[in-house]
C-alpha positions, 0 to 999 in steps of 0.5 A: 870236335877235331884233334889234328896232330902233325909231325915229321911230314905226317898228319893224323886227324881224329874227329867226332866221338873218336876224340873223346874216346882217345883223350883219356887214354892219351893222358894215361899213355903219356903219364906212363912214359910209353912214348919214350919207353917204346923208342928206347926199346922197352920190352915190358910195355906189353906185360912181363909174360911177353917181355922176353919175346918182345925184347928181340922184336923192337929193332923197327923203332930204329929201322930208319937208322939201322937199315942205312948200313944196307945202302952201299950194298944195295947200290952195288947190287942195283948197278949189277942187276940194272934193267932186270925184272925183279921177282920177289919170292917172299911172304908176310908184311915185309914182302907186301911192303916191297910191292907197295914201295915199288908200285908207289914209285912206279918200279917194276917188281912182281911179288910171288907170295903164292903157290898158285901155278897160274900166277907163278907161270905168268911170272915165268912167261915174262922171260927168265933171261930178263929176271933176277929172283930175290928170295926173302926169308924166312923160308916158307913152303911158298918161297921154297916152291917158287925158288925151286921152280925158278932155279929149274927155269934158269938152268933150262935157259942155260943160266947159272942160278947163282948169277940171278938169285939174291937171298935175304936172310938172317945170320945163321939161318938155314936159308942163309946156309943153303944160299951160301952153299949154292953160291947165291948173293946173300944180303944179311937181314937184321934179326930184330926187323922182320914180319909185319914190323919189317917194312923198312928192313932188308926184306923189303928194301933189297927187292925194292932197291933192285927194282930201281927205287931210291930206298935212301929217300924212303929211310929219310922220310921215316927218319924225319918222323922219329923225333915226334914219336918220342914226344908225350904230346903232339905225337901222331903215332901215339894219337893214332894208336890210342884212337885205334885201341880205344875204338876196339875197346869200346866195341868199334872193332871193325876198322874200315879203310878207304883211300882218298888220294893218298898217292900210296898204291894199295897201302891199305892192304899192308895196314890190314896185315899189320893191324890184323896180325898184331892185334888179333889174339885172345879173343880181342883185336881189330878187324881191318876191312879194306874197301874200294873207296868212300862210296863202297859198301860197308864204309858208311854204316855200322855201330861197330865200325871205326872209319879211316881214310888214307889221304885227304880228310872226309866229312864225318869220318873218324880217322884220317892219316896222310904223309909220305910212304916211308914215314907212314910205314913207321907211323903205323908200326908204332901205332899198332904197338901202342894199340896193342898195349891199350887192348892188352895183347902183345903185338909180336906173338902169333900162335894161330899163324904157327898152327896153320903152318903146322897143319899144312906141314902135317898134310905135306909130311909124306913128302919127307919120305918121297911120297906125295901128300894125300889131299882127301877130297869129299863129296860136295853138298851141292854142285851148281854149274862148275862150282862145288859147294862144301859145307855142313847142312846147318850152314847151308840151311837147305840151299839148292843153288848158289844164290841160296848159298850166298843168302845162307852165308849172309844170314849166317853172319851175326850182327856186328860179325863179319864175313871173310872171303879167302881166295886160294887162286890167281891174284890176277883173276877177277875173284876180288870183284866178288867182295862188293856184291857180297858186301851188299848182300850181307849189308841187306841181311845183317849190319856186318862187314865183308873182308877179302884176302888172298891165300896163302898170303893171309896164312901169315898175317890175317889168319891170326885174327881169323882164328884168335881175334874177335868172335863173329867171323864166318868164312868163305874159302874159294879154291879152284882146279889148275889148268896148267900145273907146275911140278916143284923140283925136288919135291913130290908135289906140284904147286897146285897140290901145295896150294890145295894143301894150304887151303885145307890146312887153313880150313882144318884150323878154322873148323877145329875152333868150331868156326863156320866155314864154307868152301867153294871149289871151281872145277873150271876157274873161268866158268866157275868165277862167271857162275859166282858173279852171275849168282851174285847179280854181277 
């Protein structure tokens, strides 16, 4: 059985048992008037308790129209900074969307949603004389650190930072106030367009436009979909949202995503953030698992799995989505909101994200008095080469070396659970390659999935699901010593210290919930990664 719905340039295909699961809820959603209510910005769709918060978070349904006011200013700024390399200091889904927009259109943009000194240093090595820095709010410790490092670099190169920094901020925010005091270019952001629902907001469009992307075309693609999203039937967003929500409700709460010729560069990573952050709370939600391709470990198995391809349909795969990038941003935001109604959670609250941020702030609190934060280390449970292993004995299960550690991790994952790899390292290194061999090992031991995420990026999105989503998660955190650190001007800490504080803050938040966490610390990053790959048979 196959259900295919197209509109506004996008196509959503539902096959097999997913059709029967979605049919009943589609009728109920239509009868309840959900499509029209959502497009009208009805904040009561997720219950009266969250209506007030939702009321200020629904501007994204009209983003294709509302964001057009930016186009004249973006044309002006794009002309001014033509030929410059764009570095984006930002966190969350909107910043990741900017990177995907740029990559999909072949534009040159470097995203720094990190505190890794190696990665930030590499961006500096590109040459600040050719660089424009976009600081995308709201300001976090990451954006604050990156901004301060680049301001120093501009001054050392005899460049006035006011000539090279563009700030995107909401009216009246502390970030806007500080930017105006510094004489920076400020682009006003719509307060109702932010976070994981801000892919078509100023936070994403400003850096993409400065990198040379025709963002007006992106808005055209999204606007073409708008009429279909108000329909009770033949609505691709409603069908996708219903399929996602009913899959989770029926026990298929792992959404395994593979690209199959979509033409959208790394789009699955943005979907992962959106789905995890919006649905993962109160013990419910959807665990997104982005895999390399249709042949990757984990894509072909699992009673708790709903498989999805981005691009061309694949035989036997329950869900397929295709369409242009602008339309897909809006489609997925709509579908996530619908799925949250089906699951019974609000798409907009994220208490665990705030908890991790508060935990990091606690570790950094000494900096308010001019003192460096104290990161208290502990003796490792074992050391294998350049890799320290930190974990309770009950999780290690008597492990003597890294091969034993990985076996213990694999067997610690419950059936229908998942292993989350969280790497607080340079996104340009080889760490992501660990997912595939670890996924094979977990597949051999358990019928379970393996996810991979970069820290601190995941703190602002997927971390919500890790702490408040479905049970069954086991967590592997990887940290590493920095070879070349960068001091943060005006702060009593370096980027490496900040990065470690963020990792420890996340570790503390996970363990406070009684969740199993194992940390691997690389005393030497290159040698440590080589040892990890060797232990995994890589």
